[in-house]
Gaussian input, Z-matrix of N, CA and C with variables (Angstrom, degrees):
# hf/3-21g

backbone

0 1
 N
 C     1     B1
 C     2     B2     1     A1
 N     3     B3     2     A2     1     D1
 C     4     B4     3     A3     2     D2
 C     5     B5     4     A4     3     D3
 N     6     B6     5     A5     4     D4
 C     7     B7     6     A6     5     D5
 C     8     B8     7     A7     6     D6
 N     9     B9     8     A8     7     D7
 C    10    B10     9     A9     8     D8
 C    11    B11    10    A10     9     D9
 N    12    B12    11    A11    10    D10
 C    13    B13    12    A12    11    D11
 C    14    B14    13    A13    12    D12
 N    15    B15    14    A14    13    D13
 C    16    B16    15    A15    14    D14
 C    17    B17    16    A16    15    D15
 N    18    B18    17    A17    16    D16
 C    19    B19    18    A18    17    D17
 C    20    B20    19    A19    18    D18
 N    21    B21    20    A20    19    D19
 C    22    B22    21    A21    20    D20
 C    23    B23    22    A22    21    D21
 N    24    B24    23    A23    22    D22
 C    25    B25    24    A24    23    D23
 C    26    B26    25    A25    24    D24
 N    27    B27    26    A26    25    D25
 C    28    B28    27    A27    26    D26
 C    29    B29    28    A28    27    D27
 N    30    B30    29    A29    28    D28
 C    31    B31    30    A30    29    D29
 C    32    B32    31    A31    30    D30
 N    33    B33    32    A32    31    D31
 C    34    B34    33    A33    32    D32
 C    35    B35    34    A34    33    D33
 N    36    B36    35    A35    34    D34
 C    37    B37    36    A36    35    D35
 C    38    B38    37    A37    36    D36
 N    39    B39    38    A38    37    D37
 C    40    B40    39    A39    38    D38
 C    41    B41    40    A40    39    D39
 N    42    B42    41    A41    40    D40
 C    43    B43    42    A42    41    D41
 C    44    B44    43    A43    42    D42
 N    45    B45    44    A44    43    D43
 C    46    B46    45    A45    44    D44
 C    47    B47    46    A46    45    D45
 N    48    B48    47    A47    46    D46
 C    49    B49    48    A48    47    D47
 C    50    B50    49    A49    48    D48
 N    51    B51    50    A50    49    D49
 C    52    B52    51    A51    50    D50
 C    53    B53    52    A52    51    D51
 N    54    B54    53    A53    52    D52
 C    55    B55    54    A54    53    D53
 C    56    B56    55    A55    54    D54
 N    57    B57    56    A56    55    D55
 C    58    B58    57    A57    56    D56
 C    59    B59    58    A58    57    D57
 N    60    B60    59    A59    58    D58
 C    61    B61    60    A60    59    D59
 C    62    B62    61    A61    60    D60
 N    63    B63    62    A62    61    D61
 C    64    B64    63    A63    62    D62
 C    65    B65    64    A64    63    D63
 N    66    B66    65    A65    64    D64
 C    67    B67    66    A66    65    D65
 C    68    B68    67    A67    66    D66
 N    69    B69    68    A68    67    D67
 C    70    B70    69    A69    68    D68
 C    71    B71    70    A70    69    D69
 N    72    B72    71    A71    70    D70
 C    73    B73    72    A72    71    D71
 C    74    B74    73    A73    72    D72
 N    75    B75    74    A74    73    D73
 C    76    B76    75    A75    74    D74
 C    77    B77    76    A76    75    D75
 N    78    B78    77    A77    76    D76
 C    79    B79    78    A78    77    D77
 C    80    B80    79    A79    78    D78
 N    81    B81    80    A80    79    D79
 C    82    B82    81    A81    80    D80
 C    83    B83    82    A82    81    D81
 N    84    B84    83    A83    82    D82
 C    85    B85    84    A84    83    D83
 C    86    B86    85    A85    84    D84
 N    87    B87    86    A86    85    D85
 C    88    B88    87    A87    86    D86
 C    89    B89    88    A88    87    D87
 N    90    B90    89    A89    88    D88
 C    91    B91    90    A90    89    D89
 C    92    B92    91    A91    90    D90
 N    93    B93    92    A92    91    D91
 C    94    B94    93    A93    92    D92
 C    95    B95    94    A94    93    D93
 N    96    B96    95    A95    94    D94
 C    97    B97    96    A96    95    D95
 C    98    B98    97    A97    96    D96
 N    99    B99    98    A98    97    D97
 C   100   B100    99    A99    98    D98
 C   101   B101   100   A100    99    D99
 N   102   B102   101   A101   100   D100
 C   103   B103   102   A102   101   D101
 C   104   B104   103   A103   102   D102
 N   105   B105   104   A104   103   D103
 C   106   B106   105   A105   104   D104
 C   107   B107   106   A106   105   D105
 N   108   B108   107   A107   106   D106
 C   109   B109   108   A108   107   D107
 C   110   B110   109   A109   108   D108
 N   111   B111   110   A110   109   D109
 C   112   B112   111   A111   110   D110
 C   113   B113   112   A112   111   D111
 N   114   B114   113   A113   112   D112
 C   115   B115   114   A114   113   D113
 C   116   B116   115   A115   114   D114
 N   117   B117   116   A116   115   D115
 C   118   B118   117   A117   116   D116
 C   119   B119   118   A118   117   D117
 N   120   B120   119   A119   118   D118
 C   121   B121   120   A120   119   D119
 C   122   B122   121   A121   120   D120
 N   123   B123   122   A122   121   D121
 C   124   B124   123   A123   122   D122
 C   125   B125   124   A124   123   D123
 N   126   B126   125   A125   124   D124
 C   127   B127   126   A126   125   D125
 C   128   B128   127   A127   126   D126
 N   129   B129   128   A128   127   D127
 C   130   B130   129   A129   128   D128
 C   131   B131   130   A130   129   D129
 N   132   B132   131   A131   130   D130
 C   133   B133   132   A132   131   D131
 C   134   B134   133   A133   132   D132
 N   135   B135   134   A134   133   D133
 C   136   B136   135   A135   134   D134
 C   137   B137   136   A136   135   D135
 N   138   B138   137   A137   136   D136
 C   139   B139   138   A138   137   D137
 C   140   B140   139   A139   138   D138
 N   141   B141   140   A140   139   D139
 C   142   B142   141   A141   140   D140
 C   143   B143   142   A142   141   D141
 N   144   B144   143   A143   142   D142
 C   145   B145   144   A144   143   D143
 C   146   B146   145   A145   144   D144
 N   147   B147   146   A146   145   D145
 C   148   B148   147   A147   146   D146
 C   149   B149   148   A148   147   D147
 N   150   B150   149   A149   148   D148
 C   151   B151   150   A150   149   D149
 C   152   B152   151   A151   150   D150
 N   153   B153   152   A152   151   D151
 C   154   B154   153   A153   152   D152
 C   155   B155   154   A154   153   D153
 N   156   B156   155   A155   154   D154
 C   157   B157   156   A156   155   D155
 C   158   B158   157   A157   156   D156
 N   159   B159   158   A158   157   D157
 C   160   B160   159   A159   158   D158
 C   161   B161   160   A160   159   D159
 N   162   B162   161   A161   160   D160
 C   163   B163   162   A162   161   D161
 C   164   B164   163   A163   162   D162
 N   165   B165   164   A164   163   D163
 C   166   B166   165   A165   164   D164
 C   167   B167   166   A166   165   D165
 N   168   B168   167   A167   166   D166
 C   169   B169   168   A168   167   D167
 C   170   B170   169   A169   168   D168
 N   171   B171   170   A170   169   D169
 C   172   B172   171   A171   170   D170
 C   173   B173   172   A172   171   D171
 N   174   B174   173   A173   172   D172
 C   175   B175   174   A174   173   D173
 C   176   B176   175   A175   174   D174
 N   177   B177   176   A176   175   D175
 C   178   B178   177   A177   176   D176
 C   179   B179   178   A178   177   D177
 N   180   B180   179   A179   178   D178
 C   181   B181   180   A180   179   D179
 C   182   B182   181   A181   180   D180
 N   183   B183   182   A182   181   D181
 C   184   B184   183   A183   182   D182
 C   185   B185   184   A184   183   D183
 N   186   B186   185   A185   184   D184
 C   187   B187   186   A186   185   D185
 C   188   B188   187   A187   186   D186
 N   189   B189   188   A188   187   D187
 C   190   B190   189   A189   188   D188
 C   191   B191   190   A190   189   D189
 N   192   B192   191   A191   190   D190
 C   193   B193   192   A192   191   D191
 C   194   B194   193   A193   192   D192
 N   195   B195   194   A194   193   D193
 C   196   B196   195   A195   194   D194
 C   197   B197   196   A196   195   D195
 N   198   B198   197   A197   196   D196
 C   199   B199   198   A198   197   D197
 C   200   B200   199   A199   198   D198
 N   201   B201   200   A200   199   D199
 C   202   B202   201   A201   200   D200
 C   203   B203   202   A202   201   D201
 N   204   B204   203   A203   202   D202
 C   205   B205   204   A204   203   D203
 C   206   B206   205   A205   204   D204
 N   207   B207   206   A206   205   D205
 C   208   B208   207   A207   206   D206
 C   209   B209   208   A208   207   D207
 N   210   B210   209   A209   208   D208
 C   211   B211   210   A210   209   D209
 C   212   B212   211   A211   210   D210
 N   213   B213   212   A212   211   D211
 C   214   B214   213   A213   212   D212
 C   215   B215   214   A214   213   D213
 N   216   B216   215   A215   214   D214
 C   217   B217   216   A216   215   D215
 C   218   B218   217   A217   216   D216
 N   219   B219   218   A218   217   D217
 C   220   B220   219   A219   218   D218
 C   221   B221   220   A220   219   D219
 N   222   B222   221   A221   220   D220
 C   223   B223   222   A222   221   D221
 C   224   B224   223   A223   222   D222
 N   225   B225   224   A224   223   D223
 C   226   B226   225   A225   224   D224
 C   227   B227   226   A226   225   D225
 N   228   B228   227   A227   226   D226
 C   229   B229   228   A228   227   D227
 C   230   B230   229   A229   228   D228
 N   231   B231   230   A230   229   D229
 C   232   B232   231   A231   230   D230
 C   233   B233   232   A232   231   D231
 N   234   B234   233   A233   232   D232
 C   235   B235   234   A234   233   D233
 C   236   B236   235   A235   234   D234
 N   237   B237   236   A236   235   D235
 C   238   B238   237   A237   236   D236
 C   239   B239   238   A238   237   D237
 N   240   B240   239   A239   238   D238
 C   241   B241   240   A240   239   D239
 C   242   B242   241   A241   240   D240
 N   243   B243   242   A242   241   D241
 C   244   B244   243   A243   242   D242
 C   245   B245   244   A244   243   D243
 N   246   B246   245   A245   244   D244
 C   247   B247   246   A246   245   D245
 C   248   B248   247   A247   246   D246
 N   249   B249   248   A248   247   D247
 C   250   B250   249   A249   248   D248
 C   251   B251   250   A250   249   D249
 N   252   B252   251   A251   250   D250
 C   253   B253   252   A252   251   D251
 C   254   B254   253   A253   252   D252
 N   255   B255   254   A254   253   D253
 C   256   B256   255   A255   254   D254
 C   257   B257   256   A256   255   D255
 N   258   B258   257   A257   256   D256
 C   259   B259   258   A258   257   D257
 C   260   B260   259   A259   258   D258

   B1=1.4515
   B2=1.5290
   B3=1.2850
   B4=1.4637
   B5=1.5298
   B6=1.3112
   B7=1.4700
   B8=1.5271
   B9=1.3305
   B10=1.4645
   B11=1.5257
   B12=1.3156
   B13=1.4597
   B14=1.5271
   B15=1.3183
   B16=1.4640
   B17=1.5254
   B18=1.3244
   B19=1.4608
   B20=1.5307
   B21=1.3366
   B22=1.4741
   B23=1.5279
   B24=1.3285
   B25=1.4641
   B26=1.5205
   B27=1.3346
   B28=1.4687
   B29=1.5264
   B30=1.3309
   B31=1.4682
   B32=1.5223
   B33=1.3238
   B34=1.4649
   B35=1.5276
   B36=1.3296
   B37=1.4653
   B38=1.5218
   B39=1.3171
   B40=1.4576
   B41=1.5199
   B42=1.3118
   B43=1.4476
   B44=1.5192
   B45=1.3315
   B46=1.4701
   B47=1.5281
   B48=1.3393
   B49=1.4585
   B50=1.5324
   B51=1.3321
   B52=1.4685
   B53=1.5251
   B54=1.3164
   B55=1.4675
   B56=1.5278
   B57=1.3204
   B58=1.4628
   B59=1.5269
   B60=1.3232
   B61=1.4655
   B62=1.5255
   B63=1.3302
   B64=1.4700
   B65=1.5229
   B66=1.3343
   B67=1.4680
   B68=1.5238
   B69=1.3278
   B70=1.4647
   B71=1.5255
   B72=1.3260
   B73=1.4607
   B74=1.5259
   B75=1.3296
   B76=1.4532
   B77=1.5169
   B78=1.3333
   B79=1.4618
   B80=1.5255
   B81=1.3407
   B82=1.4584
   B83=1.5130
   B84=1.3158
   B85=1.4569
   B86=1.5247
   B87=1.3235
   B88=1.4608
   B89=1.5311
   B90=1.3227
   B91=1.4630
   B92=1.5336
   B93=1.3320
   B94=1.4625
   B95=1.5260
   B96=1.3327
   B97=1.4631
   B98=1.5232
   B99=1.3294
   B100=1.4682
   B101=1.5252
   B102=1.3231
   B103=1.4655
   B104=1.5255
   B105=1.3360
   B106=1.4626
   B107=1.5274
   B108=1.3250
   B109=1.4582
   B110=1.5253
   B111=1.3272
   B112=1.4628
   B113=1.5261
   B114=1.3271
   B115=1.4640
   B116=1.5322
   B117=1.3382
   B118=1.4629
   B119=1.5280
   B120=1.3227
   B121=1.4610
   B122=1.5163
   B123=1.3192
   B124=1.4631
   B125=1.5294
   B126=1.3270
   B127=1.4662
   B128=1.5117
   B129=1.3166
   B130=1.4579
   B131=1.5271
   B132=1.3170
   B133=1.4614
   B134=1.5319
   B135=1.3514
   B136=1.4677
   B137=1.5286
   B138=1.3274
   B139=1.4581
   B140=1.5236
   B141=1.3298
   B142=1.4646
   B143=1.5222
   B144=1.3290
   B145=1.4606
   B146=1.5203
   B147=1.3288
   B148=1.4615
   B149=1.5294
   B150=1.3306
   B151=1.4541
   B152=1.5127
   B153=1.3264
   B154=1.4725
   B155=1.5128
   B156=1.3285
   B157=1.4657
   B158=1.5320
   B159=1.3180
   B160=1.4616
   B161=1.5206
   B162=1.3127
   B163=1.4632
   B164=1.5269
   B165=1.3264
   B166=1.4603
   B167=1.5231
   B168=1.3123
   B169=1.4574
   B170=1.5074
   B171=1.3372
   B172=1.4665
   B173=1.5123
   B174=1.3323
   B175=1.4663
   B176=1.5305
   B177=1.3253
   B178=1.4718
   B179=1.5244
   B180=1.3463
   B181=1.4711
   B182=1.5204
   B183=1.3279
   B184=1.4596
   B185=1.5268
   B186=1.3302
   B187=1.4705
   B188=1.5221
   B189=1.3378
   B190=1.4696
   B191=1.5249
   B192=1.3328
   B193=1.4639
   B194=1.5257
   B195=1.3323
   B196=1.4616
   B197=1.5208
   B198=1.3222
   B199=1.4654
   B200=1.5276
   B201=1.3282
   B202=1.4607
   B203=1.5308
   B204=1.3264
   B205=1.4636
   B206=1.5167
   B207=1.3172
   B208=1.4536
   B209=1.5238
   B210=1.3436
   B211=1.4602
   B212=1.5232
   B213=1.3010
   B214=1.4643
   B215=1.5218
   B216=1.3168
   B217=1.4630
   B218=1.5241
   B219=1.3225
   B220=1.4583
   B221=1.5233
   B222=1.3241
   B223=1.4529
   B224=1.5266
   B225=1.3220
   B226=1.4640
   B227=1.5194
   B228=1.3257
   B229=1.4557
   B230=1.5229
   B231=1.3404
   B232=1.4535
   B233=1.5318
   B234=1.3142
   B235=1.4507
   B236=1.5092
   B237=1.2989
   B238=1.4603
   B239=1.5049
   B240=1.2979
   B241=1.4531
   B242=1.5223
   B243=1.3357
   B244=1.4710
   B245=1.5241
   B246=1.3016
   B247=1.4753
   B248=1.5216
   B249=1.3124
   B250=1.4597
   B251=1.5151
   B252=1.3463
   B253=1.4579
   B254=1.5224
   B255=1.3270
   B256=1.4614
   B257=1.5201
   B258=1.3324
   B259=1.4688
   B260=1.4976
   A1=109.69
   A2=115.53
   A3=122.49
   A4=110.85
   A5=115.57
   A6=121.37
   A7=108.91
   A8=115.98
   A9=118.90
   A10=110.15
   A11=114.09
   A12=121.96
   A13=107.91
   A14=115.58
   A15=120.15
   A16=110.15
   A17=116.40
   A18=121.10
   A19=110.93
   A20=116.53
   A21=120.78
   A22=110.40
   A23=115.93
   A24=120.64
   A25=110.83
   A26=117.61
   A27=119.25
   A28=111.37
   A29=117.45
   A30=120.22
   A31=111.36
   A32=117.02
   A33=120.99
   A34=113.74
   A35=117.37
   A36=120.68
   A37=109.64
   A38=115.94
   A39=118.58
   A40=109.24
   A41=116.19
   A42=120.96
   A43=115.13
   A44=117.49
   A45=119.83
   A46=109.26
   A47=116.21
   A48=120.31
   A49=109.33
   A50=116.16
   A51=120.24
   A52=112.67
   A53=117.12
   A54=120.16
   A55=110.16
   A56=116.21
   A57=120.24
   A58=110.79
   A59=116.28
   A60=120.25
   A61=109.77
   A62=116.68
   A63=120.76
   A64=110.93
   A65=117.59
   A66=120.52
   A67=110.76
   A68=116.48
   A69=120.81
   A70=110.20
   A71=116.96
   A72=120.53
   A73=110.31
   A74=116.23
   A75=121.82
   A76=114.60
   A77=117.91
   A78=119.84
   A79=111.27
   A80=116.18
   A81=119.35
   A82=112.65
   A83=116.74
   A84=121.77
   A85=111.86
   A86=114.03
   A87=120.92
   A88=108.92
   A89=115.63
   A90=120.99
   A91=109.39
   A92=117.19
   A93=121.08
   A94=111.63
   A95=116.68
   A96=120.14
   A97=111.15
   A98=116.80
   A99=120.45
   A100=109.98
   A101=116.66
   A102=120.79
   A103=110.99
   A104=116.79
   A105=120.29
   A106=110.81
   A107=116.99
   A108=120.52
   A109=110.79
   A110=116.16
   A111=119.38
   A112=110.61
   A113=116.76
   A114=120.16
   A115=110.52
   A116=117.16
   A117=120.36
   A118=110.75
   A119=116.83
   A120=119.54
   A121=111.88
   A122=115.84
   A123=120.09
   A124=112.07
   A125=116.72
   A126=120.29
   A127=112.60
   A128=118.24
   A129=118.05
   A130=112.81
   A131=118.19
   A132=119.62
   A133=112.53
   A134=119.53
   A135=118.15
   A136=112.61
   A137=117.98
   A138=119.55
   A139=110.45
   A140=117.19
   A141=120.23
   A142=110.42
   A143=115.97
   A144=119.83
   A145=112.08
   A146=116.61
   A147=121.13
   A148=111.38
   A149=115.67
   A150=119.68
   A151=114.73
   A152=116.90
   A153=120.02
   A154=109.19
   A155=118.06
   A156=119.30
   A157=109.73
   A158=115.85
   A159=119.49
   A160=110.36
   A161=115.43
   A162=120.63
   A163=110.03
   A164=115.86
   A165=121.28
   A166=108.79
   A167=116.41
   A168=121.89
   A169=113.31
   A170=115.52
   A171=120.26
   A172=112.23
   A173=117.17
   A174=119.62
   A175=109.41
   A176=116.87
   A177=120.70
   A178=110.56
   A179=116.72
   A180=120.17
   A181=110.36
   A182=116.20
   A183=120.72
   A184=111.35
   A185=116.49
   A186=119.84
   A187=109.38
   A188=116.29
   A189=119.67
   A190=111.57
   A191=117.27
   A192=121.30
   A193=110.48
   A194=116.30
   A195=120.44
   A196=112.04
   A197=117.63
   A198=119.46
   A199=111.54
   A200=117.02
   A201=120.68
   A202=111.10
   A203=117.44
   A204=121.68
   A205=112.43
   A206=116.73
   A207=121.59
   A208=109.74
   A209=116.90
   A210=118.25
   A211=111.06
   A212=115.46
   A213=119.39
   A214=109.05
   A215=114.51
   A216=118.13
   A217=111.31
   A218=118.00
   A219=121.30
   A220=111.90
   A221=116.59
   A222=121.35
   A223=113.14
   A224=117.46
   A225=121.37
   A226=109.18
   A227=115.73
   A228=120.55
   A229=112.94
   A230=117.23
   A231=118.84
   A232=111.11
   A233=116.22
   A234=120.10
   A235=113.45
   A236=117.60
   A237=121.14
   A238=111.89
   A239=114.43
   A240=121.45
   A241=108.55
   A242=117.45
   A243=118.71
   A244=111.31
   A245=116.55
   A246=121.88
   A247=111.95
   A248=118.27
   A249=121.37
   A250=111.88
   A251=116.97
   A252=120.58
   A253=112.38
   A254=118.06
   A255=120.52
   A256=110.00
   A257=116.30
   A258=119.38
   A259=110.93
   D1=144.87
   D2=-178.40
   D3=-79.47
   D4=127.55
   D5=175.92
   D6=-76.47
   D7=151.16
   D8=179.39
   D9=-66.74
   D10=146.14
   D11=175.83
   D12=-112.53
   D13=170.96
   D14=177.06
   D15=-56.70
   D16=-41.46
   D17=-179.98
   D18=-62.29
   D19=-42.85
   D20=178.11
   D21=-59.26
   D22=-45.32
   D23=-176.49
   D24=-66.84
   D25=-45.06
   D26=-178.13
   D27=-65.42
   D28=-31.85
   D29=177.04
   D30=-72.75
   D31=-36.89
   D32=-173.49
   D33=-87.98
   D34=-28.23
   D35=-172.16
   D36=-121.42
   D37=102.03
   D38=179.28
   D39=-73.44
   D40=141.47
   D41=176.84
   D42=80.98
   D43=8.67
   D44=-179.79
   D45=-76.86
   D46=129.07
   D47=176.45
   D48=-88.68
   D49=175.76
   D50=-176.27
   D51=-59.48
   D52=-37.77
   D53=-179.40
   D54=-66.29
   D55=-45.09
   D56=179.97
   D57=-64.13
   D58=-42.74
   D59=177.86
   D60=-58.88
   D61=-44.88
   D62=179.21
   D63=-63.43
   D64=-39.49
   D65=178.38
   D66=-62.51
   D67=-43.41
   D68=-179.08
   D69=-64.66
   D70=-47.43
   D71=178.53
   D72=-61.95
   D73=-38.49
   D74=-178.53
   D75=-64.11
   D76=-18.39
   D77=177.98
   D78=-71.87
   D79=-19.45
   D80=-175.89
   D81=77.72
   D82=15.68
   D83=-175.75
   D84=-70.57
   D85=158.37
   D86=175.06
   D87=-94.94
   D88=169.10
   D89=177.20
   D90=-59.69
   D91=-40.31
   D92=179.64
   D93=-63.67
   D94=-39.51
   D95=178.75
   D96=-66.74
   D97=-37.75
   D98=176.53
   D99=-63.41
   D100=-43.05
   D101=178.74
   D102=-63.65
   D103=-39.77
   D104=178.91
   D105=-65.12
   D106=-41.01
   D107=178.56
   D108=-62.56
   D109=-40.94
   D110=178.79
   D111=-66.05
   D112=-36.47
   D113=177.77
   D114=-64.79
   D115=-40.16
   D116=177.19
   D117=-61.27
   D118=-42.93
   D119=-179.21
   D120=-65.56
   D121=-37.34
   D122=-176.64
   D123=-76.62
   D124=-36.47
   D125=-170.60
   D126=-147.49
   D127=63.28
   D128=-177.11
   D129=-67.40
   D130=-36.31
   D131=-177.62
   D132=-66.01
   D133=-47.91
   D134=177.36
   D135=-60.66
   D136=-35.12
   D137=179.83
   D138=-67.61
   D139=-38.91
   D140=176.29
   D141=-65.72
   D142=-41.48
   D143=179.52
   D144=-64.80
   D145=-26.52
   D146=178.51
   D147=-81.80
   D148=2.43
   D149=177.42
   D150=84.99
   D151=12.61
   D152=178.32
   D153=-73.31
   D154=135.87
   D155=175.71
   D156=-69.03
   D157=156.79
   D158=177.38
   D159=-58.49
   D160=149.78
   D161=-179.71
   D162=-60.43
   D163=137.97
   D164=178.19
   D165=-136.87
   D166=171.62
   D167=174.78
   D168=60.11
   D169=-136.09
   D170=-177.63
   D171=-63.63
   D172=-35.23
   D173=179.28
   D174=-62.86
   D175=-41.14
   D176=177.88
   D177=-62.70
   D178=-42.75
   D179=177.12
   D180=-58.54
   D181=-43.96
   D182=-179.71
   D183=-64.74
   D184=-41.14
   D185=177.86
   D186=-58.78
   D187=-44.29
   D188=179.70
   D189=-62.25
   D190=-44.29
   D191=-179.73
   D192=-64.86
   D193=-47.89
   D194=-177.03
   D195=-67.73
   D196=-31.75
   D197=-179.67
   D198=-66.36
   D199=-25.44
   D200=176.03
   D201=-68.59
   D202=-25.79
   D203=179.53
   D204=-81.19
   D205=-20.17
   D206=-172.62
   D207=-118.52
   D208=74.98
   D209=-177.82
   D210=-64.04
   D211=130.73
   D212=178.48
   D213=-91.20
   D214=175.19
   D215=179.24
   D216=-64.05
   D217=-22.86
   D218=177.71
   D219=-66.47
   D220=-28.45
   D221=-176.39
   D222=-88.35
   D223=-1.68
   D224=-177.84
   D225=-74.98
   D226=100.37
   D227=-175.85
   D228=-90.56
   D229=-18.49
   D230=-174.44
   D231=-68.94
   D232=-41.82
   D233=178.80
   D234=66.66
   D235=5.90
   D236=-177.58
   D237=-120.21
   D238=-162.14
   D239=179.02
   D240=-79.49
   D241=132.93
   D242=176.88
   D243=-55.80
   D244=144.30
   D245=-176.10
   D246=-53.83
   D247=-36.17
   D248=-177.64
   D249=-65.80
   D250=-22.74
   D251=-177.30
   D252=-97.55
   D253=-7.23
   D254=-179.28
   D255=-75.92
   D256=148.63
   D257=179.35
   D258=-114.91

């Protein structure tokens, strides 16, 4: 199986910085594993309902790395107006 390259990561993961790209490549993951991790992030409930086991191994590592790029509303600690909107 083909391991992900920098080009694969930049095409698949918008907003990934050099450190994140290096972390993803460093997992030794394949393109398919990266796609599976992205699917888990996008739709974990349907995948569980389809009987898919929870992500493990490299896919789990990728989910953890990618989840840092996609802050959810739960992670919003400021609770205020974004700096760009302040006057």
